[in-house]
Every structure is written in structure tokens, then in C-alpha cells.
C-alpha positions in Angstrom: 25.1 -112.7 38.8 27.6 -113.5 41.6 28.5 -111.0 44.2 31.6 -108.9 43.6 33.5 -106.2 45.5 32.5 -102.6 44.7 35.9 -101.3 43.7 38.7 -102.8 41.6 41.4 -101.2 43.8 39.7 -100.1 47.0 43.0 -98.8 48.5 43.3 -96.1 45.8 39.7 -95.5 44.9 38.5 -95.0 48.5 41.7 -93.3 49.9 41.1 -90.4 52.3 41.8 -87.2 50.4 44.5 -86.0 52.7 46.4 -89.2 52.2 45.9 -89.0 48.5 47.2 -85.5 48.4 50.4 -86.5 50.3 51.0 -89.4 47.8 50.4 -87.1 44.8 52.8 -84.5 46.2 55.6 -87.1 46.7 55.1 -88.5 43.2 54.9 -85.1 41.6 58.3 -84.1 43.0 59.9 -87.3 41.6 58.2 -86.8 38.2 59.3 -83.2 37.9 62.9 -84.1 38.7 62.7 -86.9 36.2 61.5 -84.5 33.5 64.1 -81.9 34.2 66.7 -84.6 33.7 65.2 -86.5 30.7 62.9 -84.1 28.7 64.6 -81.2 26.8 61.1 -79.8 26.2 60.3 -79.5 29.9 63.8 -78.6 30.9 63.4 -75.5 28.7 59.9 -74.8 30.1 61.2 -75.0 33.6 64.1 -72.7 32.9 62.0 -70.1 31.0 59.6 -70.0 34.0 62.3 -69.7 36.6 61.0 -72.9 38.1 63.2 -75.2 40.2 61.6 -78.6 40.1 63.6 -79.7 43.2 62.0 -76.9 45.2 58.4 -78.1 44.5 56.7 -78.7 47.8 53.0 -79.1 46.9 50.5 -79.6 44.1 49.8 -75.9 44.2 53.3 -75.2 43.0 52.2 -76.4 39.5 50.5 -73.0 39.2 53.9 -71.4 38.7 54.3 -73.3 35.4 52.8 -72.5 32.0 50.3 -74.7 30.3 51.3 -77.3 27.8 49.2 -77.0 24.6 48.4 -79.7 22.1 50.0 -77.7 19.2 53.3 -77.7 21.2 53.3 -81.5 21.2 52.7 -81.6 17.5 55.5 -79.0 16.9 57.8 -80.9 19.2 57.4 -84.1 17.2 58.0 -82.3 13.9 61.2 -80.9 15.2 62.4 -84.1 16.9 60.7 -87.1 15.5 59.3 -89.6 16.2 58.0 -88.8 19.7 59.3 -85.3 20.2 61.4 -83.3 22.6 58.9 -83.8 25.4 59.5 -87.6 25.4 61.5 -88.7 28.4 62.3 -92.3 27.6 64.6 -93.9 25.1 63.0 -95.3 22.1 64.5 -98.7 22.9 62.3 -98.8 26.0 59.1 -98.0 24.1 57.0 -101.1 23.6 54.1 -99.5 21.7 53.1 -96.2 20.0 49.5 -94.9 19.7 48.1 -91.8 18.1 45.4 -89.3 18.8 42.5 -89.5 16.4 43.6 -86.4 14.5 40.1 -85.0 14.4 41.3 -81.7 15.7 44.5 -81.4 13.6 47.7 -83.3 12.9 47.8 -86.5 15.0 50.2 -86.6 17.9 52.0 -89.8 18.8 52.0 -91.3 22.3 54.7 -93.8 23.2 54.5 -96.1 26.2 57.0 -98.2 28.1 56.2 -101.5 29.7 55.6 -99.7 33.0 53.4 -97.1 31.3 51.3 -99.9 29.8 50.9 -101.6 33.1 49.8 -98.3 34.7 47.2 -97.7 31.9 45.9 -101.3 32.3 45.4 -100.8 36.0 43.4 -97.6 35.6 41.4 -99.0 32.7 40.5 -102.0 34.9 39.3 -99.6 37.6 37.1 -97.7 35.2 35.4 -100.8 33.6 34.9 -102.3 37.0 33.3 -99.1 38.2 31.0 -99.2 35.1 29.8 -102.6 36.0 31.9 -105.0 33.8 32.4 -108.3 35.5 34.2 -111.6 34.7 31.0 -113.2 33.6 30.4 -110.6 30.9 30.9 -110.9 27.2 32.0 -107.4 26.0 31.5 -106.5 22.4 34.1 -103.8 21.6 32.9 -101.3 19.0 36.1 -99.3 18.8 38.9 -100.1 16.4 42.1 -101.8 17.5 44.5 -99.8 15.4 46.5 -96.7 16.3 43.6 -95.3 18.4 44.2 -95.5 22.2 40.6 -96.8 22.5 41.7 -100.1 21.1 44.5 -102.3 22.5 44.9 -100.5 25.8 41.2 -101.0 26.6 41.5 -104.6 25.7 44.3 -105.1 28.2 42.2 -103.5 31.0 39.1 -105.4 30.1 41.0 -108.7 30.0 42.5 -108.0 33.4 39.0 -107.5 34.8 38.3 -111.1 33.5 35.5 -110.3 31.0 35.5 -112.0 27.6 36.7 -109.4 25.1 35.3 -109.6 21.6 37.1 -107.2 19.2 34.8 -106.1 16.4 35.8 -102.5 15.6 34.1 -100.0 13.4 32.5 -100.4 10.0 31.2 -103.9 10.7 27.7 -103.6 12.0 26.6 -107.0 10.6 29.6 -108.7 12.2 29.0 -107.0 15.5 25.3 -108.0 15.6 26.2 -111.5 14.7 28.7 -111.6 17.6 26.1 -110.4 20.0 23.7 -113.1 18.9 26.2 -116.0 18.7 28.4 -115.2 21.6 25.8 -113.9 24.0 27.1 -110.4 24.2 26.1 -108.6 27.4 28.1 -105.3 27.2 28.7 -103.0 24.3 31.3 -100.3 24.2 31.1 -97.6 21.5 30.5 -93.9 20.8 27.1 -92.4 21.5 26.9 -91.8 17.7 27.4 -95.4 16.9 24.9 -96.7 19.6 22.3 -94.4 18.0 23.3 -95.5 14.5 23.2 -99.2 15.4 19.7 -98.9 16.9 18.4 -97.6 13.6 20.4 -100.2 11.7 18.8 -103.1 13.6 15.3 -101.7 13.0 15.9 -100.9 9.3 17.8 -104.1 8.3 16.4 -106.8 10.7 13.0 -105.5 11.5 13.4 -105.8 15.2 14.0 -103.7 18.3 17.5 -103.2 19.7 16.2 -104.3 23.1 15.9 -107.8 21.6 19.7 -108.0 21.4 20.0 -108.8 25.1 22.7 -106.2 25.9 22.5 -105.3 29.6 25.0 -102.4 29.6 26.3 -99.9 27.1 29.5 -98.0 27.9 29.9 -94.9 25.9 33.0 -92.8 25.2 35.2 -90.8 22.7 32.7 -88.0 22.4 30.5 -85.9 24.9 27.1 -87.4 24.0 27.1 -89.9 26.9 26.8 -87.0 29.3 23.8 -85.5 27.5 20.7 -86.7 29.4 18.5 -86.8 26.3 21.0 -88.8 24.3 21.5 -91.3 27.2 17.7 -91.7 27.7 17.2 -92.3 24.0 19.8 -95.0 23.9 18.5 -96.6 27.1 15.0 -96.7 25.7 16.1 -98.3 22.5 18.2 -101.1 24.0 16.6 -101.5 27.4 20.2 -101.3 28.8 22.0 -99.4 31.5 24.0 -96.7 29.9 27.2 -95.1 31.3 30.2 -93.2 29.9 33.9 -93.0 30.4 36.2 -90.0 30.1 39.7 -90.2 28.7 42.3 -88.4 26.5 44.8 -89.9 24.1 47.7 -87.8 25.5 46.8 -88.4 29.1 45.3 -91.9 29.5 42.9 -93.8 27.3 40.2 -93.6 30.0 40.7 -92.3 33.5 37.1 -91.7 34.8 34.0 -93.8 34.8 30.4 -93.8 36.0 29.2 -96.0 38.9 25.6 -97.1 39.1 24.7 -93.8 40.9 25.3 -92.1 37.5 26.2 -88.7 39.1 29.3 -88.0 36.9 32.4 -89.9 36.1 34.6 -90.9 39.1 38.2 -89.8 38.6 40.1 -93.1 39.1 43.7 -92.3 38.3 44.7 -90.0 41.1 47.8 -92.0 41.8 49.0 -91.3 38.3 47.5 -87.9 37.3 46.8 -84.6 39.0 43.8 -82.7 37.6 43.2 -79.0 37.8 40.1 -77.1 36.9 40.6 -73.7 35.1 38.7 -70.9 33.5 39.2 -71.7 29.8 39.4 -68.0 28.9 41.7 -66.6 31.6 43.5 -69.8 32.7 42.8 -69.0 36.3 42.6 -72.0 38.5 39.1 -72.8 39.9 38.1 -74.5 43.1 36.8 -78.0 43.0 33.3 -77.8 44.4 29.9 -79.2 43.5 28.7 -77.6 40.3 32.0 -75.9 39.4 32.6 -75.7 35.7 35.7 -75.2 33.7 38.4 -76.9 31.5 40.4 -79.9 32.7 44.2 -79.6 32.9 46.2 -82.8 33.5 49.7 -83.4 34.9 51.3 -86.9 35.0 52.9 -87.8 38.2 53.8 -91.4 37.2 54.7 -91.7 33.5 57.9 -92.7 31.7 57.7 -91.9 28.0 55.7 -88.8 27.3 54.8 -87.2 30.6 52.8 -84.0 30.4 52.7 -81.0 32.8 49.6 -78.8 32.9 48.3 -80.2 29.7 45.1 -78.4 28.5 42.7 -81.2 27.5 40.1 -78.7 26.1 37.4 -80.8 27.8 34.7 -78.6 29.3 33.4 -80.2 32.4 31.1 -79.8 35.4 32.4 -81.4 38.6 31.1 -82.8 41.9 33.0 -83.5 45.1 30.3 -84.5 47.6 30.3 -88.1 48.8 29.0 -90.9 46.6 27.2 -93.9 48.1 29.6 -96.2 46.1 32.4 -95.1 48.5 34.8 -93.8 45.9 36.4 -90.6 47.1 37.7 -89.0 43.9 35.8 -86.1 42.3 33.2 -86.8 39.7 33.5 -85.2 36.3 30.8 -84.7 33.6 32.1 -83.7 30.2 29.7 -81.3 28.5 31.7 -80.4 25.4 35.0 -79.1 24.2 36.2 -75.6 24.6 37.5 -75.7 21.0 34.0 -76.6 19.7 32.4 -73.5 21.2 30.5 -71.2 18.9 29.9 -67.5 19.7 26.5 -66.3 18.5 26.1 -62.6 19.0 28.4 -62.7 22.0 26.7 -65.8 23.6 28.8 -69.0 24.0 27.0 -72.0 22.4 28.2 -75.6 22.5 27.0 -78.3 20.0 26.3 -80.6 22.9 23.8 -78.1 24.4 22.0 -77.9 21.0 21.9 -81.7 20.9 20.4 -81.8 24.3 17.6 -79.3 23.4 16.7 -81.2 20.2 16.9 -84.6 22.0 14.5 -83.5 24.7 11.8 -83.3 22.0 12.1 -87.0 21.1 10.0 -88.7 19.7 8.8 -85.6 17.8 12.5 -85.4 16.7 14.8 -88.3 16.0 17.5 -86.4 18.0 19.7 -85.9 14.9 20.8 -82.3 14.4 23.4 -80.5 12.3 24.6 -77.0 12.8 25.3 -75.2 9.5 28.2 -72.8 9.6 28.1 -70.2 6.9 31.5 -68.7 7.8 34.6 -70.0 9.7 33.9 -70.4 13.5 33.9 -69.6 16.3 31.9 -66.4 15.6 28.4 -67.0 14.1 26.2 -64.3 12.8 22.6 -64.9 14.0 20.5 -66.8 13.4 22.1 -70.1 14.3 21.1 -72.3 11.4 20.1 -75.8 12.2 18.9 -78.9 10.4 16.8 -81.1 12.6 15.2 -84.4 11.8 11.5 -84.6 12.7 10.4 -87.9 14.3 7.6 -90.4 14.1 5.3 -88.4 16.2 5.8 -85.1 14.5 2.3 -84.1 13.1 2.4 -80.3 12.9 5.9 -79.5 11.5 5.4 -75.8 11.6 4.5 -76.0 15.3 7.5 -78.1 15.9 9.8 -75.7 14.1 8.4 -72.8 16.2 8.8 -74.7 19.4 12.4 -75.7 18.7 13.3 -72.1 17.9 11.6 -70.9 21.0 13.2 -73.5 23.3 16.6 -72.7 21.9 16.1 -69.0 22.5 14.9 -69.7 26.1 17.6 -72.2 27.0 20.6 -71.1 25.0 19.7 -67.4 24.7 20.4 -67.3 20.9 18.1 -66.9 17.9 17.9 -70.0 15.7 16.5 -70.8 12.3 15.4 -74.4 12.1 15.0 -76.4 8.9 13.1 -79.7 9.6 14.2 -82.6 7.4 12.8 -86.2 7.1 14.1 -89.0 9.4 17.3 -90.5 8.0 18.3 -87.3 6.1 21.3 -86.3 8.2 24.4 -88.4 8.2 25.1 -91.1 10.8 28.5 -91.8 12.1 30.0 -95.0 13.3 32.8 -93.2 15.1 32.8 -89.7 16.4 29.9 -87.5 15.3 30.4 -84.4 13.3 27.7 -81.9 14.5 29.1 -79.0 12.5 28.6 -78.7 8.8 31.0 -76.2 7.2 28.8 -74.9 4.4 31.3 -72.2 3.5 33.8 -75.0 2.5 31.4 -76.3 -0.1 29.8 -73.9 -2.6 27.3 -76.5 -3.7 26.1 -77.2 -0.1 22.6 -76.1 0.8 22.6 -72.8 2.7 20.0 -74.2 5.1 
């Protein structure tokens, strides 16, 4: 492979933090003034908070403003369709509309102007370059190209990098595998769930190992699994490929952070367009960015025309690092470990599905890694024990011993009592898009109680 520069945009990606902060402050002041003039939603928020956007002097001034919640955006679009009272551009200037996936409620719509599209494309190019995509690559795109922001916007960024883009989408595993074989696919982009599903599909339907496909890199996104070490190791072992993940949000930017070859978290690569805060998800108190700090990401656009957001709660629960990286990028590194709105409370202990998946995956190959949490009543509160269905794997000989070990490891690592039901490989559902780790048994009277 030919030699290439390390960063797509070295000026931004390696900028000294004090220079970056000065640039962000200048852009923030312009963005707030723009919102006060163009967005009825934020004009009202500013007034109710007694906030004068023209008086903002630093990024810290954002703390004087309330958060923007996802439900507020949905309500705004119901009251003032199509794009809501928070939209700040005229519809005639909107060139495309995307949507959130709607997996956590009514979809919200995201309009972009031509300038917004160019900004997205630039950030997406930075991310894919960071993740090792190069002009000589043939990238097999396992996300759909419809309403979802993981479609067309990613295509634009990948094409700008110079790679060959092959749009396959979801629900077409045979077509995807055919494209890999006939076109010489070298990179696969998809969800962690789909990468796991496809590996089993190749074995079951073609009688060969996924490593025979010749994929050299797999770029994961759209769900937290790519940050779970056990999940990543399992996918790497299956394909013999280098696995990384990207982090994004439909309302903020399709993907704004990516993993370099050091794989020590996702580099934040959109600091010239977005300001990130780290908060305590319960109190809303701002937390300091330092190695190992954990909290919820809050995003503010500082360069956006159509639907700019101020202090938007992403609900992504992350762990961050700020120490220097050998790759030279200076932005913080972010590892998404779950969503705050997925959290379960078991006898007063916070439990995230991603943590359960990590525990189960660490016992591979005695488990397949597939797990489902059975909810007997509406979350987030769960009466112990935490009921789980776990698929045993090819090397599981003593199932009773495996059950006891799983329950003990969960008690040791997650500090909750679990009741594990072991089921044969292939029993639990596989998902070609986002995984669904929670099974709401109380919604279906005929469902097994675990």
C-alpha cells in the first residue's frame, strides 16, 4: 500500500488546544447571534434564561444555558412542521432532509443546507481517513442509503477520501458477499450486530470462514458494541481484520469521532464545528475532561445553518482520554460504553446492557456472545434477579458449571444477582441493523418468562 499522510486535515486535527479554543469561542459567538436572530426556539430559550448571546465571551458561558432534549426537538417539529421552531434556515435553502432512526421514539428530521453538507463531508472524510480508509480501498457499505444519516452523508465523505464506494445496504447479505468477492472488497462498514451476524451467515450458508473474504478492515458504528473489547476481539478473530469504530449522532453529525490505529478511543475530529461537554447524567453538572473521566456527552454546534443545537444531550455514556496520542491528533478520545437511556437499575445498582454483553463475550468460545436481557416489568427498575438468556458455544461441555460461572462473574463485576438460562447456539435473534439486547417480556403474555 502506498504511503499516505497521517491526518486528512492536519491543520485542524493537530491544532494546539489553546488555538483551537480561541477558534471555537469566536465561532460560538457568531453561532449564538445567528440563532438569536433566526431560531424562534432558541430565541425563547435565551430569553427565559436571561442569556444575552452577544455577551458570550467563552465556551464556559454555555453553562448558563439549559440543555436541549431530544423530546423538545420532536415537539418543536410537531408544532412547526416540517423542521421545527429550532430550524434556523429557510426551507428553500435546505438541499436534503435526513431522519434519526426512531429507535428511541418518534423520528426527528434533520435538514441540511449546501454548506452544512460540505461541513459534514469534511468531518466524515477526517474520520474515515483516521480509521485507515485510503484511495486504493474498495469499501463495502453495509448501512442503508435511505433516510438514515449513516447512508448518503457517509458516501460523500468516503468518496472525497478517494475510496471506491459500494452501496449494498441492509437485508442483502448474499449481495454483499458477492460484491466482496467480485469487486475485491477490502473494507466493510456496518453495525457490530451485523458483523457478527454475517460471520455466522458465511459459515452456515457457504461453509467457509469469514477470514477467507479478504476484508482487511471493519469499521463499526451505530451502536455501542464496537467499544466492547470482547465483541471487537470476536469479530477480529472471525474475519482476521483490523476492527475500529466511529461515533456519531443523527442530530449532531453522522460521525464525528473515529479510531486511529492506536485504538485508544475515538478521536474527536469536529472541534471546528462542534463543542462537546461532559456532564454527570443525573445532576447535569459539568465534569472535567481528564483521562478516565466518565459521563454523558453534550453537543453544541458552532458552525451549522439549518438545525443548530445548543447543549444537546446525546444520551451517549462515554469514557474519555486527553493524554497525547502517538498519531499526533490533539482532540480528546471518546469511548462510548452505552446510552444513559438504556440503563437498568437492579436493586439500586446501575447496569448497562453493554456491560452485560462484555461479561458474556469474555467467556467465548464457551458462549457465542449472544445474550438477551428479559424484562419482566417496564424499565429502568428491575427486581432481582436480572434474568438473562445466553447462548452456550461450541466449547461448552458442562452447562451447569457455565451457568454458575456466568452468574458469579456477573455478581463480581456488575454487583447484581443474575439468573442465567443457557440456550443452544442460534436460538437468540440476530439483527442486521441495531441490536435489541432487551426483551420486554411484559409486553407479550405468551413470551417465556425466562
